[in-house]
KEMAR-479838 format. One record per residue: residue in one letter; chain; x, y, z of N, C-alpha, C in turn. Coordinates in steps of 0.05 Angstrom, whole numbers, plus 5000, padded with zeros to 4 digits. Each point is the difference from the previous one (the first is absolute). Layout:
<recs>
(rec 'A','A',(X,Y,Z),(X,Y,Z),(X,Y,Z));
...
</recs>
This chain:
<recs>
(rec 'M','A',(2294,5279,4712),(4978,5009,5015),(5007,5016,5022));
(rec 'G','A',(4994,5016,5009),(5005,5012,5025),(4985,4994,5023));
(rec 'Q','A',(5015,4999,5024),(4983,4994,5026),(4983,5022,5011));
(rec 'I','A',(4976,4992,5007),(4982,5019,5010),(4994,4998,5030));
(rec 'L','A',(5001,4975,5009),(4993,4995,5027),(5012,4973,5008));
(rec 'I','A',(5008,5008,5027),(5013,4971,5012),(4981,4990,5021));
(rec 'Y','A',(5007,4976,5010),(4977,4988,5019),(5002,5016,5029));
(rec 'S','A',(5021,5011,5006),(5001,5016,5027),(4986,5024,4996));
(rec 'E','A',(5000,5015,4979),(4982,5024,4997),(4972,4992,5000));
(rec 'F','A',(4994,4979,4994),(4970,4993,4999),(4993,4995,5028));
(rec 'L','A',(5018,4985,5014),(4994,4995,5028),(4997,5023,5020));
(rec 'N','A',(5014,5020,4992),(5001,5026,5015),(4972,5015,4997));
(rec 'T','A',(4983,4992,4984),(4971,5011,4999),(4984,4991,5020));
(rec 'Y','A',(5007,4976,5010),(4984,4988,5024),(5009,5011,5027));
(rec 'K','A',(4984,5004,5018),(5006,5009,5025),(5009,4979,5020));
(rec 'T','A',(4984,4976,4996),(5003,4979,5016),(5021,4977,4993));
(rec 'R','A',(5011,4990,5017),(5021,4982,4992),(4990,4967,5009));
(rec 'G','A',(5024,4983,5007),(4988,4977,5010),(4986,4986,4981));
(rec 'Y','A',(4977,4989,5010),(4979,4984,4981),(4997,5014,4975));
(rec 'R','A',(4995,5020,4998),(4999,5017,4971),(5022,4996,4984));
(rec 'I','A',(5026,5001,5007),(5021,4994,4984),(5001,4972,4990));
(rec 'N','A',(4994,4980,5017),(4997,4974,4991),(4980,4993,4980));
(rec 'H','A',(4975,5014,5006),(4981,4998,4983),(5005,5009,4970));
(rec 'L','A',(5019,5022,4997),(5006,5013,4973),(5025,4981,4988));
(rec 'K','A',(5009,4982,5016),(5025,4987,4987),(4998,4991,4972));
(rec 'K','A',(4971,4991,4995),(5002,4987,4976),(4999,5018,4977));
(rec 'Y','A',(4997,5028,5005),(5003,5017,4980),(5029,5008,4994));
(rec 'E','A',(5016,4992,5016),(5024,5005,4997),(5017,4995,4971));
(rec 'K','A',(4991,4978,4987),(5005,4990,4977),(4996,5018,4978));
(rec 'L','A',(4985,5018,5004),(4990,5020,4978),(5020,5023,5001));
(rec 'F','A',(5017,5002,5016),(5020,5023,5002),(5029,4993,4988));
(rec 'P','A',(5013,5015,4991),(4995,5028,4995),(4980,5002,4982));
(rec 'I','A',(4983,5024,4998),(4986,5008,4983),(5020,5018,4978));
(rec 'K','A',(4995,4990,4975),(5018,5017,4980),(4980,5013,4979));
(rec 'S','A',(5013,5019,4985),(4981,5014,4980),(4999,4982,4973));
(rec 'N','A',(4976,5001,4996),(4998,4980,4971),(4971,5017,4990));
(rec 'P','A',(4995,4989,4973),(4978,5011,4985),(4970,4984,5014));
(rec 'L','A',(5004,4981,5010),(4977,4985,5008),(4983,5018,5027));
(rec 'L','A',(5022,5006,5015),(4993,5015,5025),(4990,5029,4990));
(rec 'A','A',(5017,5010,4978),(4991,5028,4994),(4971,4998,4987));
(rec 'G','A',(4996,4979,4987),(4969,4996,4993),(4977,4997,5022));
(rec 'I','A',(5009,4990,5022),(4982,4996,5024),(4998,5028,5008));
(rec 'V','A',(5019,5013,5006),(4999,5028,5012),(4984,5019,4978));
(rec 'A','A',(5000,4999,4976),(4986,5013,4984),(4970,4995,5003));
(rec 'N','A',(4993,4970,4999),(4973,4992,5003),(4989,5012,5024));
(rec 'L','A',(5008,5002,5024),(4991,5006,5024),(4997,5031,4999));
(rec 'I','A',(5017,5015,4988),(5002,5029,4998),(4974,5008,4984));
(rec 'Y','A',(4993,4987,4977),(4978,5010,4985),(4972,4985,5003));
(rec 'D','A',(5004,4971,5005),(4973,4990,5002),(4999,4977,5027));
(rec 'G','A',(5017,5009,5018),(5000,4988,5025),(4999,5019,5024));
(rec 'H','A',(5003,4984,5022),(4998,5012,5028),(5019,4990,5020));
(rec 'L','A',(5017,5013,5011),(5015,4988,5026),(4989,5014,5026));
(rec 'Q','A',(4996,4982,5021),(4988,5010,5021),(5026,4991,5022));
(rec 'G','A',(5006,5026,5014),(5021,4993,5020),(4988,4996,5031));
(rec 'N','A',(5016,5007,5017),(4988,4995,5032),(4972,5006,5005));
(rec 'P','A',(4988,4987,5013),(5006,4977,5014),(4996,4977,4989));
(rec 'I','A',(4987,4993,4975),(4998,4976,4985),(5012,5000,4971));
(rec 'W','A',(5022,4989,4998),(5017,5005,4973),(4992,4980,4982));
(rec 'R','A',(4988,5012,4972),(4988,4983,4978),(5000,5013,4976));
(rec 'A','A',(4996,4986,4981),(5001,5017,4975),(4973,4990,4982));
(rec 'D','A',(4993,5017,4978),(4982,4992,4985),(5003,5005,4970));
(rec 'F','A',(4999,4988,4980),(4998,5007,4973),(4974,4994,4986));
(rec 'T','A',(4990,5017,4986),(4975,5003,4991),(4998,5005,4972));
(rec 'S','A',(4986,4987,4981),(5003,5002,4971),(4970,4986,4990));
(rec 'K','A',(4991,5017,4977),(4980,4986,4982),(5010,4977,4984));
(rec 'N','A',(5026,4998,4998),(5014,4979,4981),(5010,4976,5013));
(rec 'K','A',(4991,4977,5005),(5012,4983,5016),(5026,4989,4989));
(rec 'K','A',(5006,5005,4977),(5029,4992,4991),(5022,5020,5012));
(rec 'D','A',(4991,5021,5011),(5018,5021,5014),(5001,4986,5031));
(rec 'L','A',(4978,4987,5009),(5005,4985,5027),(5014,4982,5002));
(rec 'Y','A',(4999,4981,4975),(5015,4976,4998),(5032,5009,5001));
(rec 'Y','A',(5002,5020,4982),(5030,5011,4996),(5014,5003,5025));
(rec 'F','A',(4983,5021,5019),(5008,5008,5024),(5006,4977,5019));
(rec 'N','A',(4981,4975,4998),(4999,4978,5020),(5025,4983,4993));
(rec 'R','A',(5007,5000,4978),(5024,4987,4986),(5027,5010,5015));
(rec 'R','A',(4997,5033,4995),(5024,5008,5013),(5002,4998,5028));
(rec 'L','A',(4978,5003,5012),(5003,4997,5032),(5012,4976,5007));
(rec 'Y','A',(4991,4978,4983),(5014,4969,5007),(5028,5003,4991));
(rec 'S','A',(5010,5006,4979),(5025,5001,4992),(5018,5018,5017));
(rec 'L','A',(4993,5022,5015),(5015,5013,5018),(4998,4991,5030));
(rec 'F','A',(4974,4994,5009),(4996,4998,5029),(4988,4971,5003));
(rec 'K','A',(4998,4985,4978),(4987,4968,5006),(4975,5002,5011));
(rec 'I','A',(4985,5018,4996),(4968,4997,5012),(4986,5003,4978));
(rec 'R','A',(4975,4990,4999),(4977,5003,4977),(4976,5008,5019));
(rec 'R','A',(4982,5021,4987),(4977,5004,5012),(4974,4995,4982));
(rec 'K','A',(4978,4999,5010),(4979,4999,4980),(4984,5023,4987));
(rec 'I','A',(4991,4995,4980),(4987,5028,4985),(4972,4998,5008));
(rec 'R','A',(4984,5022,5008),(4975,5003,5004),(4989,5020,4988));
(rec 'K','A',(4970,4993,4993),(4986,5023,4991),(4994,5020,5019));
(rec 'C','A',(5005,5030,4994),(4991,5020,5013),(4969,5001,5004));
(rec 'T','A',(4992,4998,5023),(4970,5004,5004),(4988,5025,5005));
(rec 'S','A',(5024,5018,5010),(4990,5029,5001),(5003,5017,4979));
(rec 'N','A',(5007,4994,4981),(5005,5020,4971),(4976,5002,4988));
(rec 'T','A',(4987,5026,4999),(4975,5000,4985),(5003,5012,4978));
(rec 'F','A',(5024,5005,4988),(5005,5010,4970),(5010,4981,4981));
(rec 'G','A',(4997,4975,5010),(5008,4979,4978),(5016,4975,5012));
(rec 'K','A',(5003,4983,4983),(5011,4975,5014),(5030,5001,5006));
(rec 'S','A',(5011,4998,5020),(5032,4999,5006),(5003,4981,5022));
(rec 'F','A',(5030,4988,5003),(5010,4984,5013),(5022,5004,5019));
(rec 'N','A',(5001,4986,5021),(5016,5008,5023),(5021,4978,5009));
(rec 'L','A',(5022,5008,5005),(5023,4978,5008),(5010,5012,5025));
(rec 'G','A',(4992,4989,5024),(5010,5009,5027),(5022,4987,5010));
(rec 'V','A',(5023,5014,5005),(5026,4992,5014),(4994,4999,5033));
(rec 'N','A',(4992,4984,5010),(4993,4997,5033),(5024,4989,5010));
(rec 'C','A',(5026,5013,4997),(5026,4989,5008),(5016,5025,5009));
(rec 'S','A',(4998,5004,5028),(5014,5022,5007),(5028,5006,4997));
(rec 'P','A',(5015,4978,5001),(5029,5000,4994),(5003,5010,4969));
(rec 'V','A',(4989,4989,4981),(5002,5007,4973),(4994,5029,4998));
(rec 'A','A',(4976,5006,5013),(4989,5027,5000),(5022,5022,5006));
(rec 'R','A',(5011,4993,5021),(5023,5017,5015),(5022,5002,4980));
(rec 'I','A',(5007,4977,4984),(5021,4995,4984),(4995,5026,4978));
(rec 'L','A',(4976,5000,4984),(4991,5013,4983),(5002,5030,5010));
(rec 'S','A',(4993,5004,5024),(5003,5030,5007),(5028,5010,5001));
(rec 'L','A',(5017,4979,5009),(5029,5008,5004),(5010,5005,4977));
(rec 'C','A',(4992,4986,4976),(5008,5003,4974),(4987,5023,4983));
(rec 'G','A',(4987,5014,5017),(4993,5028,4984),(4969,4999,4994));
(rec 'V','A',(4981,4983,5006),(4974,5000,4993),(4986,5019,5022));
(rec 'P','A',(4989,5021,4993),(4985,5019,5021),(4972,4984,5014));
(rec 'S','A',(5000,5009,5024),(4977,4988,5009),(4977,5022,5007));
(rec 'G','A',(4973,4993,5003),(4982,5020,5004),(4985,5009,4976));
(rec 'Q','A',(4984,5024,5001),(4992,5007,4979),(5015,5015,4980));
(rec 'K','A',(5009,4991,4977),(5020,5014,4984),(4992,5028,4989));
(rec 'V','A',(4975,5004,4996),(4990,5026,4991),(5004,5022,5019));
(rec 'L','A',(5007,4988,5028),(5003,5022,5022),(5026,5002,5011));
(rec 'I','A',(5021,4986,4992),(5024,4996,5008),(5020,5004,4977));
(rec 'S','A',(5027,5012,5008),(5022,5004,4985),(5016,4974,4999));
(rec 'F','A',(5010,4993,4975),(5021,4981,4997),(5011,4998,4971));
(rec 'D','A',(5023,4987,4995),(5015,5000,4977),(5005,4976,4987));
(rec 'I','A',(5011,4999,4980),(5012,4971,4988),(5023,4991,5017));
(rec 'P','A',(5000,4978,5009),(5026,4990,5018),(5025,5007,4982));
(rec 'S','A',(5022,5007,5015),(5025,5010,4985),(5008,4971,4983));
(rec 'W','A',(4999,4979,5014),(5011,4978,4986),(4984,4989,4975));
(rec 'I','A',(4980,5011,4995),(4982,4999,4976),(5008,5019,4980));
(rec 'K','A',(5007,5024,5010),(5006,5024,4980),(5030,4995,4992));
(rec 'E','A',(5015,4988,5014),(5028,4998,4994),(5007,4974,4984));
(rec 'D','A',(4981,4988,4993),(5006,4972,4982),(4985,5002,4976));
(rec 'K','A',(5012,4995,4977),(4982,5004,4974),(4976,4980,4998));
(rec 'E','A',(5006,4977,5006),(4984,4972,4998),(4975,5006,5024));
(rec 'C','A',(5009,5005,5021),(4979,5003,5020),(4980,5027,4995));
(rec 'F','A',(5014,5016,4990),(4984,5027,4990),(4980,4991,4977));
(rec 'R','A',(5010,4983,4982),(4985,4992,4978),(4971,4986,5012));
(rec 'E','A',(5008,4979,5016),(4977,4986,5010),(4984,5016,5015));
(rec 'F','A',(5007,5016,5017),(4983,5018,5017),(4980,5014,4982));
(rec 'C','A',(5014,5015,4980),(4983,5013,4982),(4978,4984,4985));
(rec 'K','A',(5010,4978,4993),(4980,4981,4981),(4975,4995,5019));
(rec 'R','A',(5006,4993,5022),(4976,4992,5016),(4989,5025,5014));
(rec 'C','A',(5008,5023,5001),(4986,5023,5006),(4979,5010,4977));
(rec 'F','A',(5012,4999,4974),(4985,5004,4978),(4975,4975,4995));
(rec 'T','A',(5011,4979,5001),(4980,4977,5001),(4979,5000,5018));
(rec 'C','A',(5002,5014,5026),(4979,5000,5019),(4981,5024,4994));
(rec 'E','A',(5017,5023,4990),(4986,5027,5003),(4999,5014,4974));
(rec 'G','A',(5016,4989,4980),(5002,5015,4977),(4978,4996,4980));
(rec 'G','A',(5000,5015,4980),(4981,4997,4979),(5009,5012,4977));
(rec 'I','A',(4989,4993,4974),(5005,5008,4977),(4979,5015,4985));
(rec 'M','A',(5008,5021,4992),(4982,5023,4982),(5006,4997,4969));
(rec 'H','A',(4980,4998,4989),(5006,4994,4967),(4977,5018,4986));
(rec 'E','A',(4997,5025,5001),(4982,5019,4985),(5010,4997,4971));
(rec 'K','A',(4984,4997,4984),(5002,5003,4969),(5018,5023,4988));
(rec 'K','A',(4994,5022,5015),(5013,5023,4992),(5030,5000,5008));
(rec 'R','A',(5009,4985,5018),(5031,4998,5005),(5013,4976,4984));
(rec 'K','A',(5023,5013,4991),(5017,4977,4984),(5006,4975,5018));
(rec 'T','A',(5009,5009,5022),(5007,4978,5016),(4985,4994,5027));
(rec 'P','A',(4993,4977,5009),(4989,4998,5022),(5014,5012,5028));
(rec 'Q','A',(4984,5006,5019),(5018,5008,5028),(4994,4979,5019));
(rec 'V','A',(5018,5002,5020),(5002,4984,5022),(4996,5017,5022));
(rec 'R','A',(4987,4995,5021),(4992,5016,5022),(4999,4986,5023));
(rec 'I','A',(5011,5011,5024),(4999,4990,5025),(4991,5024,5022));
(rec 'S','A',(4988,4991,5017),(4995,5021,5024),(5003,4991,5028));
(rec 'M','A',(4998,5021,5016),(5003,4994,5032),(4983,5024,5013));
(rec 'W','A',(4982,4991,5016),(4986,5019,5018),(5015,5008,5026));
(rec 'K','A',(4998,5026,5007),(5011,5006,5023),(4985,5022,5015));
(rec 'D','A',(5001,5000,5031),(4994,5021,5014),(5007,5025,4993));
(rec 'K','A',(4984,5022,4994),(5013,5026,4991),(5023,5009,5018));
(rec 'K','A',(5000,4992,5026),(5017,5013,5021),(5027,4988,4991));
(rec 'I','A',(5005,4974,4991),(5025,4988,4992),(5000,4994,4969));
(rec 'I','A',(4993,5020,4981),(4995,4995,4973),(5029,5003,4988));
(rec 'E','A',(5019,5017,5016),(5030,5004,4989),(5015,4973,5001));
(rec 'E','A',(4989,4984,5025),(5015,4971,5004),(4990,4980,4974));
(rec 'G','A',(4973,5003,4993),(4994,4984,4981),(5014,5007,4971));
(rec 'I','A',(5005,5027,4999),(5012,5007,4973),(5031,4990,5003));
(rec 'K','A',(5010,4999,5020),(5028,4991,5002),(5003,4973,4993));
(rec 'F','A',(4978,4983,5012),(5001,4972,4992),(4998,4995,4967));
(rec 'M','A',(4981,5014,4989),(4997,4997,4972),(5025,5013,4986));
(rec 'N','A',(5011,5017,5007),(5025,5014,4991),(5021,4976,5000));
(rec 'N','A',(5004,4988,5020),(5017,4978,5000),(4998,4979,4983));
(rec 'I','A',(4970,4995,4996),(4999,4978,4975),(5008,5012,4975));
(rec 'S','A',(4991,5026,4993),(5008,5016,4977),(5030,4996,4995));
(rec 'E','A',(5018,5008,5024),(5027,5006,4995),(5013,4972,4994));
(rec 'G','A',(4987,4979,5014),(5013,4971,4992),(4993,4993,4973));
(rec 'M','A',(4978,5007,4994),(4991,4990,4974),(5019,5010,4975));
(rec 'K','A',(5008,5027,5006),(5019,5017,4981),(5025,4988,5006));
(rec 'K','A',(5011,4996,5019),(5026,4989,5007),(5007,4974,4987));
(rec 'Y','A',(4981,4980,5007),(5004,4973,4990),(4991,4996,4976));
(rec 'F','A',(4979,5014,4989),(4989,4988,4970),(4994,5022,4983));
(rec 'D','A',(5010,5020,5005),(4995,5026,4985),(4971,5004,4994));
(rec 'I','A',(4981,4996,5020),(4971,5003,4995),(4995,5029,5010));
(rec 'N','A',(4988,5018,4980),(4990,5026,5015),(4973,4999,5009));
(rec 'T','A',(4994,5016,5023),(4974,5001,5013),(4993,5025,5005));
(rec 'T','A',(4973,5008,5004),(4989,5022,5007),(4983,4994,5027));
(rec 'I','A',(5005,5018,5018),(4984,5001,5023),(4981,5026,5004));
(rec 'T','A',(4974,4994,5005),(4980,5024,5000),(4984,4994,5024));
(rec 'L','A',(4986,5018,5011),(4983,5005,5026),(4974,5006,4987));
(rec 'P','A',(4981,4982,4991),(4974,5010,4991),(4985,5019,5024));
(rec 'K','A',(4983,5013,4987),(4986,5015,5016),(4976,4986,5018));
(rec 'S','A',(4995,4974,4991),(4978,4985,5017),(5009,4992,5025));
(rec 'K','A',(4985,5005,5021),(5004,4992,5027),(4979,4976,5010));
(rec 'C','A',(5006,4987,5022),(4984,4984,5011),(4997,5003,5030));
(rec 'I','A',(4976,5006,5012),(4994,5000,5025),(4995,4974,5015));
(rec 'R','A',(5015,4989,5018),(4995,4974,5012),(4975,5003,5020));
(rec 'K','A',(4991,4976,5008),(4979,4998,5018),(5009,5011,5028));
(rec 'D','A',(5030,5002,5004),(5006,5009,5026),(5008,5034,4991));
(rec 'N','A',(4991,5011,4982),(5002,5029,4995),(5029,5005,4990));
(rec 'I','A',(5018,4984,4995),(5028,5007,4991),(4996,5001,4968));
(rec 'K','A',(5018,5021,4997),(5000,5011,4967),(5019,4985,4989));
(rec 'T','A',(5001,4981,4977),(5019,4987,4990),(5005,5011,4969));
(rec 'T','A',(5024,5001,4988),(5005,5009,4973),(5014,4976,4986));
(rec 'A','A',(4994,4997,4977),(5014,4983,4982),(5027,5012,4989));
(rec 'I','A',(5019,4983,4994),(5024,5004,4990),(5004,4986,4976));
(rec 'K','A',(5000,5007,4975),(5002,4983,4977),(5024,5002,4986));
(rec 'M','A',(5013,4977,4990),(5024,4998,4984),(4991,4988,4971));
(rec 'Y','A',(5010,5013,4979),(4995,4992,4977),(5024,4993,4981));
(rec 'I','A',(4996,4981,4987),(5024,4991,4978),(4986,5005,4973));
(rec 'C','A',(5014,5017,4983),(4988,5003,4975),(5019,4996,4980));
(rec 'G','A',(4996,5006,4970),(5019,4998,4980),(5014,4975,4999));
(rec 'A','A',(5025,5004,4991),(5019,4983,4994),(5009,4981,5027));
(rec 'S','A',(4990,5012,5024),(5010,4986,5023),(4982,4977,5005));
(rec 'V','A',(4975,5000,4990),(4980,4979,5003),(5009,4976,4991));
(rec 'K','A',(5014,4999,4975),(5015,4975,4989),(5022,4992,5021));
(rec 'K','A',(5015,5019,5008),(5020,4991,5020),(4995,4988,5026));
(rec 'F','A',(4975,5011,5006),(4985,4992,5022),(4995,4971,4998));
(rec 'Y','A',(4986,4995,4978),(4990,4970,4993),(5024,4983,4998));
(rec 'E','A',(5021,5009,4987),(5024,4980,5001),(5020,4997,5024));
(rec 'E','A',(4996,5022,5015),(5021,5000,5023),(4986,4992,5021));
(rec 'V','A',(4975,5011,5008),(4985,4997,5029),(4975,4982,4992));
(rec 'G','A',(4983,5015,4989),(4973,4989,4994),(4982,4989,5024));
(rec 'F','A',(4980,4988,4992),(4979,4989,5019),(5006,4966,5001));
(rec 'D','A',(4985,4990,5021),(4996,4971,5001),(4971,4994,4986));
(rec 'G','A',(5002,4980,4990),(4968,4992,4992),(4989,5013,4973));
(rec 'S','A',(4972,5002,5006),(4983,5010,4978),(5006,5026,4988));
(rec 'K','A',(5012,5017,5021),(5003,5027,4992),(5023,5005,4982));
(rec 'Q','A',(5021,4981,5005),(5023,5000,4981),(4992,4991,4971));
(rec 'Q','A',(4982,4980,4999),(4992,4993,4975),(4983,5021,4986));
(rec 'S','A',(4983,5015,5013),(4985,5024,4988),(5018,5019,4994));
(rec 'L','A',(5023,5009,5012),(5020,5022,4991),(5011,4991,4977));
(rec 'K','A',(5011,4970,4997),(5007,4990,4975),(4983,5001,4976));
(rec 'A','A',(4978,4996,5002),(4983,5001,4982),(4995,5029,4988));
(rec 'L','A',(5001,5021,5018),(4994,5027,4995),(5025,5007,4981));
(rec 'L','A',(5022,4993,5012),(5022,5009,4987),(5006,4990,4975));
(rec 'S','A',(4993,4976,4995),(4998,4986,4973),(4983,5011,4980));
(rec 'K','A',(4974,5006,5012),(4984,5010,4981),(5007,5029,4991));
(rec 'R','A',(5013,5014,5013),(5014,5027,4993),(5023,5000,4988));
(rec 'N','A',(5012,4972,4996),(5025,4998,4986),(5023,5011,5016));
(rec 'L','A',(5002,4998,5024),(5019,5014,5021),(5017,4976,5009));
</recs>
């Protein structure tokens, strides 16, 4: 496992010294931060179903309709950073029931940012897959598994011989090329590590947000024989994986 971050680099993100450094001493045992699939999964969770807030108040949130995803995230937080957080029902969601896990720990939020989690509204900013994930097969595998678990879906029309797996990302039209680059990096890694072929499209459908910013979806499809390779090499976590298994079995694939 390669080294991502050392304690001194973390301290350099703080302008104040003295008391502040003494206060942070208890986090020194977390360092050095090394690349590993657990951390790659957390990065993927926050990119797709989470939010990292930067200055002036550092914090992170992970939201899901599936409590199992939140328990999963919580276990990983404890394994890596020795913190646990409570899962709460989202009261502001008018489109269905969902739950939130808030990480109100500024040092851990800063660490996540330094490890490559983008902060701010992801639809409006450019970001990429961290290099330490792209360069390690097992980290990339777990990153993709969590991305597809959060945002991926399965299409299984009767007229198709095989089901399709799909994932999407919405971006401000002004930075659509950056969004395509992100998806291309997933596509290239899938081919490089697992020989999975993908297709990326830009549907005509657009969305105008409340702030009048126009956004576009970037969609990636896995079709044909690559669907079984996806199931075997990457897959989903939980019920989606079971659904894909059942569809493949039903069609004798």
